C-alpha positions in Angstrom: 147.2 115.5 66.6 146.4 116.4 63.2 149.1 117.0 60.3 150.7 120.9 60.3 148.5 123.2 58.6 149.9 126.7 57.8 147.6 129.5 56.9 148.7 132.8 55.4 146.2 135.2 57.2 145.5 138.6 55.3 147.2 141.7 56.7 148.8 139.5 59.5 150.8 136.6 60.8 151.3 132.9 59.7 149.0 130.3 61.7 150.4 127.2 62.3 148.3 124.4 63.8 148.4 120.7 64.1 151.4 118.4 64.8 154.6 120.4 63.9 157.8 121.7 65.9 159.6 124.8 65.3 163.3 125.2 65.5 166.1 127.9 65.4 169.2 128.2 63.0 170.9 125.8 65.2 168.3 123.3 65.2 167.2 124.0 68.7 163.2 123.5 69.5 161.3 126.4 70.9 159.3 125.2 73.7 155.8 125.8 72.7 154.2 124.8 76.1 151.9 122.3 74.5 150.6 124.5 72.1 149.0 123.1 69.0 148.5 126.3 67.5 150.9 129.6 67.2 151.1 132.6 65.0 154.3 133.6 63.7 155.2 137.0 62.7 155.4 138.2 59.0 155.9 142.0 59.5 159.0 142.1 61.6 157.4 144.3 64.2 157.0 141.8 66.8 159.1 142.0 70.0 158.4 138.1 70.4 160.1 137.0 67.1 159.3 134.7 65.5 155.9 134.6 67.2 153.4 137.2 66.4 152.3 139.8 69.1 149.9 141.6 67.0 152.3 144.6 66.5 151.3 144.5 62.8 148.0 146.0 63.2 147.6 148.8 60.7 151.3 148.6 59.7 151.1 145.7 57.4 149.1 145.0 54.3 149.0 141.7 52.2 145.9 140.0 51.0 146.6 136.6 51.2 145.2 134.7 48.0 146.6 131.2 46.9 148.4 130.9 43.4 150.3 128.3 41.7 154.1 128.7 41.7 155.9 127.9 38.3 157.4 124.6 37.8 160.4 123.4 39.8 163.7 124.1 37.7 
């Protein structure tokens, strides 16, 4: 498997692909059923959080364009 890659999609979810795991606040793993690609909700409307179910359509706008963060303090 390839290393994890997170893609911020315009007007949509966070696409996560590669070799990764997703854990809850207690450190418990989500069973991803062998998937190497999932989409995570950014809009808060999904009924399947933290995963995207497409509920953001026509309700969420964000143009994903990379930028540099300021230096760490």
